[in-house]
C-alpha positions in Angstrom: -19.2 -71.0 -0.9 -20.5 -70.8 2.2 -17.0 -69.8 3.9 -16.9 -67.0 1.3 -20.8 -65.8 2.5 -19.4 -66.1 5.7 -16.6 -63.8 5.5 -18.4 -61.4 3.3 -21.1 -61.2 5.9 -18.3 -60.6 8.4 -16.7 -57.6 6.5 -20.1 -56.0 6.2 -20.5 -56.3 9.9 -17.0 -54.9 10.8 -17.7 -52.1 8.4 -21.1 -51.3 9.8 -19.5 -51.0 13.6 -16.4 -49.1 12.6 -18.9 -46.8 10.8 -21.5 -46.3 14.0 -18.0 -45.7 15.8 -16.8 -42.8 13.3 -20.2 -40.9 13.7 -20.2 -41.0 17.4 -16.7 -39.8 17.5 -17.3 -37.2 14.9 -16.7 -33.8 16.2 -19.0 -30.5 14.6 -16.9 -27.6 14.0 -18.8 -24.2 14.1 -17.4 -22.4 11.4 -18.6 -25.5 8.9 -21.9 -25.0 10.0 -22.3 -21.6 8.7 -22.6 -18.0 9.9 -19.7 -15.7 11.3 -18.4 -16.6 14.4 -15.6 -14.7 16.9 -14.4 -14.4 20.1 -15.4 -11.4 22.9 -14.0 -10.6 26.1 -16.8 -10.4 28.7 -16.4 -6.9 30.2 -19.2 -7.2 32.5 -19.9 -10.1 33.9 -23.0 -9.5 36.1 -25.6 -10.2 33.3 -24.6 -14.0 33.6 -27.7 -15.1 35.8 -30.3 -17.5 35.1 -32.3 -14.9 33.3 -29.6 -14.8 30.4 -29.1 -18.4 30.2 -33.4 -18.5 30.1 -33.0 -16.4 26.8 -29.5 -18.2 25.6 -31.5 -21.6 25.5 -34.1 -20.3 23.3 -31.9 -18.7 20.9 -30.1 -22.0 20.8 -33.2 -24.1 20.3 -34.4 -21.8 17.6 -31.1 -21.4 15.7 -29.3 -24.9 16.2 -26.2 -22.9 16.6 -23.8 -23.1 19.6 -21.9 -21.1 22.1 -18.4 -21.3 24.0 -18.3 -20.0 27.1 -14.4 -19.7 28.4 -12.9 -19.0 31.6 -8.8 -17.9 31.3 -6.4 -17.9 34.1 -2.9 -16.2 34.0 -1.0 -16.0 37.1 -3.3 -13.8 39.5 -5.4 -12.4 36.4 -8.7 -14.0 35.2 -11.3 -13.3 32.1 -14.4 -14.8 30.8 -14.8 -14.8 26.8 -17.4 -16.0 24.8 -17.0 -17.5 21.2 -20.2 -17.9 19.0 -22.0 -16.5 16.2 -22.0 -12.6 15.8 -25.5 -12.6 14.7 -26.5 -14.3 18.1 -24.0 -12.4 20.3 -25.2 -9.0 18.9 -28.3 -9.1 21.4 -25.9 -9.0 24.2 -23.1 -6.9 23.0 -24.8 -4.2 25.2 -25.5 -5.9 28.3 -21.9 -7.7 28.4 -19.8 -4.9 27.4 -18.5 -7.2 25.0 -15.2 -6.8 23.0 -14.1 -8.4 19.8 -10.8 -10.4 20.3 -7.9 -12.5 18.3 -8.1 -16.0 19.2 -5.8 -16.8 22.4 -5.3 -20.4 21.7 -1.9 -20.5 20.2 0.5 -22.5 22.7 3.7 -24.9 22.5 1.8 -28.3 22.7 4.8 -29.9 24.7 4.0 -27.3 27.6 0.4 -28.2 27.8 -1.6 -30.9 29.1 -5.3 -31.2 28.2 -8.3 -33.3 28.9 -12.1 -33.8 28.7 -14.4 -33.4 31.4 -17.5 -35.3 32.4 -20.2 -34.1 34.7 -22.0 -36.3 37.5 -25.6 -36.7 37.6 -27.2 -33.5 37.0 -29.2 -32.0 40.3 -30.6 -28.6 41.0 -28.2 -26.9 43.6 -29.4 -26.0 46.7 -28.7 -22.5 47.9 -25.8 -23.5 50.3 -24.2 -25.4 47.0 -24.4 -22.5 44.9 -20.9 -21.6 44.6 -17.7 -21.5 42.1 -15.5 -24.6 41.1 -12.5 -22.6 41.3 -12.9 -21.4 45.1 -10.0 -24.0 45.8 -7.9 -23.3 42.4 -4.2 -23.1 42.9 -1.9 -20.2 43.0 -0.6 -19.6 39.4 2.9 -18.0 38.6 2.7 -15.3 36.1 3.7 -17.6 33.4 1.5 -20.1 33.8 -2.3 -20.4 32.6 -5.6 -22.7 33.0 -8.5 -22.8 30.5 -11.9 -23.9 31.2 -14.1 -24.6 27.9 -17.8 -25.0 28.3 -19.8 -25.5 24.7 -23.2 -25.2 25.1 -26.0 -26.7 22.7 -29.6 -27.6 22.8 -31.2 -30.4 21.2 -34.9 -30.6 20.4 -35.3 -34.0 21.5 -33.9 -33.5 25.0 -34.5 -29.6 25.2 -35.3 -29.4 28.9 -31.2 -28.8 29.4 -28.4 -27.6 27.7 -25.7 -30.4 25.8 -22.1 -29.6 27.0 -18.8 -30.6 26.3 -16.2 -29.5 28.8 -12.2 -29.0 28.1 -9.7 -28.0 30.2 -5.8 -26.9 29.6 -3.1 -26.5 31.6 0.0 -24.5 30.5 3.3 -24.3 32.5 7.2 -24.3 31.5 8.2 -26.3 33.9 7.0 -30.3 33.8 6.9 -30.9 37.5 4.6 -27.7 37.4 2.5 -29.3 34.8 2.1 -32.5 36.7 1.3 -30.6 40.1 -1.2 -28.1 38.5 -2.9 -30.6 36.2 -3.3 -32.9 39.5 -5.1 -30.1 41.3 -6.9 -28.8 38.5 -8.4 -32.2 37.7 -9.6 -32.4 41.5 -11.2 -28.9 42.1 -14.6 -30.1 42.3 -14.5 -33.9 42.5 -18.5 -34.2 43.7 -19.5 -32.3 40.5 -17.2 -33.5 37.8 -14.5 -36.3 36.6 -11.7 -36.3 34.4 -12.7 -38.4 31.2 -10.9 -41.3 29.8 -8.3 -39.9 27.6 -9.3 -41.0 24.2 -7.4 -38.1 22.1 -3.6 -36.9 22.7 -2.7 -33.3 23.8 -2.3 -31.9 20.4 -5.7 -33.1 19.0 -7.6 -32.0 22.5 -5.9 -28.6 21.7 -7.1 -28.6 18.0 -10.8 -29.4 19.1 -10.3 -26.6 21.5 -9.1 -24.3 18.8 -12.2 -25.4 16.8 -14.6 -25.2 19.6 -15.6 -28.6 18.3 -18.4 -30.6 20.0 -19.5 -34.6 19.6 -21.9 -35.0 17.0 -23.2 -38.1 18.6 -22.0 -40.2 21.6 -23.0 -39.8 25.4 -24.8 -36.7 26.2 -23.9 -34.4 29.1 -26.8 -32.3 30.3 -26.4 -29.1 32.4 -28.6 -26.4 34.1 -28.6 -23.0 34.3 -27.3 -22.8 37.9 -24.9 -25.6 37.4 -23.3 -23.4 34.1 -23.3 -20.4 36.6 -21.1 -22.5 39.3 -18.7 -23.9 36.4 -17.7 -20.5 35.1 -18.2 -17.7 38.2 -15.5 -16.9 40.4 -18.0 -16.5 43.2 
């Protein structure tokens, strides 16, 4: 009888631990939270300053919604896009001269390498360090792409900062170029961020990327206004 009781308690304990792990890894999907989400090209990037991010912080804190800022590179070209609720982005449409887009994330899974990015300790940058993390970006061929996604939201219990989930994708037809570009991209700014241990496959991370999902629970990644600007700007 005692043995059965011990086994029963053990099964309950294992189930509890698995449930906690499942919740920690659970990804929120914006489209399931309600509202009409869409993707927009930012045609005027000058408005992406600290004043805007102060305003955005208040919007996200009050609404409980989230936004994704994505820097895209293809060959020598680059673009910045926003993914978020139309109701929230409407107030910034004129400021950024927003143009609604179709999603760009269809790709051949066997031609990409994906990873999640971890931030080092958040520190207010000095004027001397206020520069883009892309200043050492390697040159891409016309067919090659690099995607950089930053999802931002605000937690009421820790509302002095944004919370963030960062993902990166390298696309190249040639496997040797993929490997070479991946190594360089993962070391663009080693003093500011690190490649996280890979817990998901390329296909899973691409799926998270497409859905702009973010972790429901787990280790917090906090970021301030100036750091965000460093991680999306070209200069």
